[in-house]
C-alpha positions in Angstrom: -2.5 4.9 4.3 1.3 4.4 2.9 0.0 1.3 1.4 -2.8 2.9 0.0 -2.2 6.6 0.0 -0.8 8.1 -3.6 -0.9 4.9 -5.4 -4.3 3.8 -4.5 -7.1 2.9 -2.6 -9.6 4.0 0.1 -9.9 2.0 2.9 -13.7 3.7 3.8 -17.0 2.7 3.2 -18.2 5.6 1.1 -21.3 6.0 3.5 -24.3 5.0 1.1 -26.6 3.9 3.8 -26.4 4.8 7.5 -28.3 3.4 10.3 -31.9 4.5 11.7 -31.3 8.0 13.0 -33.8 6.9 16.0 -35.2 10.5 15.2 -37.0 12.1 18.2 -37.9 15.6 18.4 -40.3 17.5 20.9 -42.0 19.3 17.8 -43.8 17.2 15.5 -43.2 19.5 12.7 -39.3 18.9 13.3 -39.9 15.3 13.7 -41.3 15.2 10.1 -38.8 17.0 8.5 -36.5 14.8 9.5 -38.3 11.8 8.4 -38.6 13.6 4.8 -34.6 14.1 4.9 -33.6 10.3 5.8 -36.1 9.4 3.3 -35.0 11.6 0.7 -31.2 10.7 1.4 -32.2 6.8 1.0 -33.9 7.4 -1.9 -30.7 8.8 -3.6 -32.1 12.5 -3.6 -29.3 14.0 -1.4 -30.0 17.7 -2.3 -33.6 17.5 -0.9 -32.0 15.6 2.2 -29.9 17.9 2.8 -32.4 21.1 2.6 -34.6 19.6 4.8 -31.7 18.9 7.2 -30.7 22.7 6.7 -34.8 23.6 7.3 -34.3 21.8 10.6 -31.3 23.7 11.8 -32.6 27.3 11.2 -35.3 26.7 13.8 -33.1 24.3 15.9 -29.1 24.6 15.5 -28.7 21.9 18.1 -30.5 19.1 16.1 -27.8 16.4 16.1 -29.8 14.1 13.9 -29.9 17.2 11.1 -25.9 17.9 11.4 -25.9 13.9 10.9 -27.5 13.9 7.9 -25.9 16.9 6.1 -22.8 14.8 7.0 -23.4 11.7 5.4 -24.6 13.9 2.4 -21.0 15.6 2.7 -19.2 12.1 3.1 -21.3 10.9 -0.4 -20.2 13.5 -2.5 -16.5 13.7 -1.2 -16.8 16.5 0.8 -14.8 15.4 3.7 -14.2 19.2 5.5 -17.9 19.8 5.7 -18.7 16.3 6.7 -16.0 16.5 9.5 -17.6 19.8 10.5 -21.1 18.2 10.6 -20.0 14.8 12.4 -17.8 17.3 15.1 -21.1 19.2 15.8 -23.0 15.3 16.3 -20.4 14.0 18.6 -20.6 18.0 20.9 -24.2 17.3 20.9 -24.7 14.1 22.1 -21.2 12.9 23.3 -22.6 8.9 23.6 -23.8 8.5 20.3 -21.1 5.8 18.6 -22.1 6.4 15.2 -21.4 10.0 15.1 -17.6 9.2 16.3 -17.4 6.6 14.1 -18.5 8.0 10.8 -15.9 11.0 12.0 -13.0 8.7 12.2 -14.0 7.5 8.7 -13.9 11.1 7.5 -10.8 11.8 9.1 -9.2 8.6 7.8 -10.1 9.4 4.4 -7.7 12.8 5.2 -5.0 11.1 6.3 -5.4 12.5 9.8 -4.4 9.1 11.7 -4.1 10.3 15.0 -7.6 11.8 15.3 -9.4 8.9 13.1 -8.0 6.5 16.2 -8.9 8.9 18.6 -12.8 9.2 17.1 -12.6 5.3 16.0 -11.7 4.4 20.0 -14.3 6.4 21.1 -16.7 5.0 18.9 -15.2 1.9 20.6 -16.4 3.3 24.3 -19.8 3.9 23.0 -19.9 0.8 21.8 -20.5 1.0 17.8 -22.6 -1.9 16.9 -20.6 -2.9 13.5 -17.3 -4.0 16.0 -15.5 -6.0 13.0 -16.0 -2.7 10.6 -14.5 -0.5 13.5 -11.7 -2.5 14.8 -10.6 -2.9 10.5 -10.5 0.8 10.5 -8.7 1.2 14.1 -6.1 -0.7 12.6 -5.9 1.3 9.5 -5.3 4.6 11.6 -3.3 2.8 13.8 -1.0 1.4 11.3 -0.6 4.7 9.7 -0.1 6.2 12.8 3.3 4.2 12.8 1.7 1.5 15.6 1.9 -1.7 13.4 1.6 -3.7 16.7 -1.6 -1.7 17.9 -3.1 -2.3 14.2 -2.5 -6.3 14.5 -3.8 -6.0 18.1 -7.0 -4.5 16.9 -7.6 -7.3 14.0 -6.3 -10.1 16.5 -9.5 -8.5 18.7 -11.8 -9.8 16.0 -12.6 -13.1 14.4 -11.3 -12.6 10.5 -14.4 -11.7 8.5 -15.5 -14.7 6.5 -15.6 -13.1 2.8 -16.9 -10.1 1.1 -14.7 -6.2 0.4 -14.5 -6.1 4.4 -12.7 -9.7 4.8 -9.9 -8.7 2.0 -9.3 -5.5 3.6 -8.7 -7.5 6.7 -5.9 -9.1 5.3 -4.3 -6.2 3.4 -4.1 -4.4 6.7 -2.7 -7.1 8.1 -0.1 -7.6 5.3 0.9 -3.7 5.7 1.1 -3.8 9.4 3.5 -6.7 9.0 5.3 -5.2 6.2 6.3 -2.3 8.6 7.0 -4.6 11.1 9.7 -5.8 8.6 7.7 -9.2 8.6 8.0 -9.7 4.7 6.7 -13.8 4.9 3.9 -12.6 6.9 2.9 -9.6 4.9 3.1 -11.4 1.6 1.1 -14.2 2.9 -1.5 -12.0 4.1 -1.8 -10.0 0.8 -1.6 -13.3 -1.4 -5.3 -14.2 1.0 -6.4 -10.5 1.0 -6.3 -10.9 -3.3 -7.8 -14.4 -3.5 -10.8 -13.0 -1.3 -11.2 -9.7 -3.5 -9.3 -10.1 -7.4 -11.5 -6.8 -8.2 -9.5 -4.6 -6.5 -6.2 -3.7 -8.3 -4.9 -1.7 -5.6 -4.6 -5.0 -3.7 -2.7 -6.7 -6.7 -0.3 -3.6 -6.7 0.7 -4.7 -3.1 1.3 -8.2 -3.4 3.4 -7.2 -6.6 5.5 -4.8 -5.0 6.0 -7.2 -1.6 7.3 -9.9 -4.3 9.6 -7.3 -5.9 11.0 -5.9 -2.6 11.8 -9.2 -1.4 13.5 -10.4 -4.6 10.8 -13.1 -5.8 10.7 -11.9 -8.9 9.2 -14.8 -10.7 6.4 -14.8 -8.7 6.1 -11.3 -8.8 6.2 -11.3 -12.6 3.9 -14.2 -12.5 1.3 -12.1 -10.8 1.7 -9.1 -13.0 1.2 -11.0 -15.8 -2.4 -12.0 -14.4 -2.9 -8.9 -13.1 -2.2 -6.6 -16.6 -4.8 -9.2 -18.2 -7.2 -8.6 -15.5 -6.5 -4.5 -15.6 -5.2 -3.8 -19.2 -6.1 -0.3 -18.6 -4.8 0.4 -15.4 -0.9 2.4 -15.5 0.4 1.5 -12.6 -0.1 -2.6 -13.1 1.2 -1.8 -16.4 4.0 -0.2 -14.6 5.0 -2.8 -12.4 4.1 -5.3 -15.1 7.1 -4.0 -17.0 9.3 -3.4 -14.0 9.5 -7.0 -12.6 9.6 -8.3 -16.1 12.9 -6.0 -16.6 14.5 -8.5 -13.9 13.6 -11.4 -15.4 16.0 -12.6 -18.6 15.2 -13.2 -21.7 12.1 -11.9 -22.0 9.8 -9.1 -24.2 7.6 -8.2 -21.6 9.2 -5.2 -20.7 8.4 -3.6 -24.6 4.7 -4.3 -23.9 4.3 -2.6 -20.8 5.9 0.3 -21.9 3.5 -0.1 -25.5 0.5 -0.2 -22.8 2.0 2.5 -20.9 2.5 4.8 -23.7 -1.2 4.2 -24.6 -2.6 4.8 -21.3 -0.3 7.6 -19.7 2.0 9.3 -22.6 3.3 12.4 -20.7 3.6 10.5 -17.0 7.5 10.0 -15.9 6.7 6.5 -15.2 6.2 6.1 -18.6 9.9 7.8 -19.3 11.4 5.0 -16.9 9.9 2.5 -18.5 11.6 3.8 -22.1 14.9 3.7 -19.8 14.4 0.1 -18.9 13.7 -1.1 -22.5 16.8 1.2 -23.5 18.9 -1.0 -20.9 17.7 -4.4 -21.7 18.7 -3.7 -25.1 22.2 -2.4 -24.2 21.7 1.5 -24.9 23.2 2.0 -21.6 23.5 5.8 -21.8 20.1 6.4 -23.2 19.1 4.3 -20.3 20.8 6.6 -17.8 19.3 9.6 -19.0 15.4 8.3 -19.2 16.2 7.4 -15.7 17.5 10.8 -14.6 14.6 12.2 -16.4 12.5 9.9 -14.4 14.2 10.7 -10.8 13.9 14.5 -11.6 10.0 14.1 -11.9 9.8 12.1 -8.9 9.7 8.2 -9.8 10.9 6.7 -6.7 12.3 3.7 -8.4 14.5 5.7 -10.8 16.6 6.2 -7.9 17.8 2.6 -7.4 17.9 2.3 -11.0 20.6 5.2 -11.4 22.1 3.8 -8.7 22.9 0.7 -10.5 23.7 1.8 -13.9 26.2 4.2 -11.8 27.7 1.2 -9.7 28.4 -0.6 -13.1 30.1 1.7 -14.7 32.4 2.3 -11.9 31.3 5.8 -10.3 30.8 4.6 -6.7 30.0 8.0 -5.5 26.9 9.0 -7.7 25.9 5.5 -6.9 26.2 6.0 -3.2 23.9 8.8 -3.5 21.5 7.5 -5.7 20.8 4.7 -3.8 20.7 6.4 -0.1 17.8 8.1 -1.8 16.3 5.0 -2.8 16.8 4.0 0.8 15.5 7.0 2.4 12.3 6.7 0.3 11.6 3.2 1.3 13.7 1.9 4.0 12.4 -1.4 3.3 13.6 -1.8 -0.6 16.0 -4.8 -0.4 17.0 -4.4 -3.6 18.3 -1.0 -2.4 19.9 -2.4 0.4 21.6 -5.0 -1.5 23.1 -2.6 -3.9 24.0 -0.6 -1.1 26.3 -3.1 0.2 27.5 -4.2 -2.9 28.8 -0.5 -3.1 30.5 -0.2 -0.3 32.1 -3.8 -0.5 33.6 -2.3 -3.9 34.9 0.8 -1.7 36.2 -1.7 1.0 34.0 -0.4 3.7 33.1 -3.7 4.6 31.4 -2.7 8.0 28.8 -0.2 6.4 28.1 -3.0 3.8 27.4 -5.5 6.3 24.8 -2.9 7.9 23.0 -2.7 4.7 23.2 -6.5 3.8 21.8 -7.6 7.5 18.7 -5.1 6.4 18.6 -6.9 3.2 18.4 -10.1 4.7 15.4 -8.9 6.9 13.7 -8.2 4.0 14.7 -10.6 1.7 15.6 -14.2 3.4 14.9 -16.3 0.2 17.4 -14.2 -1.8 20.3 -16.4 -2.9 22.2 -12.8 -3.6 22.1 -11.5 -0.3 23.4 -14.5 1.3 26.5 -14.4 -1.2 27.3 -11.1 -0.3 26.8 -11.7 3.4 29.2 -14.5 2.7 31.7 -12.3 1.0 31.1 -9.5 3.7 32.0 -12.0 6.7 34.8 -13.7 4.9 36.5 -10.6 4.3 36.1 -9.7 8.3 37.5 -13.0 8.8 34.9 -14.4 10.1 35.0 -18.0 8.7 32.0 -19.5 10.4 29.4 -16.9 9.4 31.0 -16.5 6.2 30.5 -20.5 5.8 26.6 -20.6 7.3 26.0 -18.0 4.7 27.5 -19.9 1.7 26.0 -22.8 2.5 22.3 -20.7 2.0 23.3 -19.3 -0.9 24.2 -22.7 -2.4 20.5 -24.1 -1.2 18.5 -20.9 -2.3 20.2 -21.0 -5.6 19.7 -25.0 -5.9 15.9 -24.5 -4.9 15.4 -21.4 -7.4 16.9 -23.5 -10.3 14.6 -26.5 -9.5 11.6 -24.0 -9.8 12.8 -22.5 -12.9 12.8 -26.0 -14.5 9.6 -27.2 -16.3 7.7 -30.4 -14.9 7.9 -33.6 -16.5 4.0 -32.9 -17.6 5.2 -29.7 -19.3 8.2 -31.2 -21.2 5.8 -34.0 -23.1 
């Protein structure tokens, strides 16, 4: 899952238990071995369970129940290749076995083979897999990651939202990811917030919420979430990185230096630590040192480094390099509102107003509550001689700017 991969999270319930296998065999000895294998698995003795299942298969290679036991044992130890092989055997030997199709779908999910996962989970649905809520959430994951967010939302809407627990949190997080892929940032953030309310023990969910707030220019809210997250997960490098990255956008705080210290302790050799060093340099006015750090971080594959290099290049007047870096940032994340607005500014500075407008309109879709986007759209339409549109965006800018000022002021109670 794009929101859940290299950063993060497994959406799979590791198969710590599984439904009764409905063991039936023609020979009593085979049935007895399978019962013992199932009992061994349930007691945690997976080695014995595997050995007994293998013993049955030597005598009867067509034992679907033995393949099921071997598949679940392999899944528990994270050997998804062996798990896939075993579950494929189950579905081949017993095509109507809904559990076999479901577990095979989960094995494909864990390997990020989204299309195959969707096919298997749809077959489990056709075979009436009993835990429909679990099934539809996993199917939504597969559909969203396969590039079909509308189908993902349709799968989720076909069931009542789970009331509580990890599955309920997962339901809302997957909903958020699908809305994000449909470029619906408000709905995405609301869903991420709901998922975090249900399960605040998952740092990956918190990462998604903070990242969504950053990308929509809600930096104050992002920092508030990051402060809470870094207190709860002080040893989590990704949270510490987001804490520092978010604080960079808020003037007059020292959280970026605190995050750098924490990252140096947790991951001294990480390229993200290098990028954080660059943020501290930039915040303290050492522009050349910051640029060198961002360049090194970009060379080592940190996506945020391209946005920062684009900004520093633009500010130094090197619009060609700024455009190059920002286009890379846009390619890495086409819904990065920050990259889009900065690219729009670069094109405006080069008098490429038409190209600027395209990026600024996309930035508005990503960051509809950003005063900066509205102001840049006002400038672009003014340059194009479209006075009515220019005025509309100027009014929106002034309204959003005023709302932000009011939110930033301390309440009367705080001042007492």
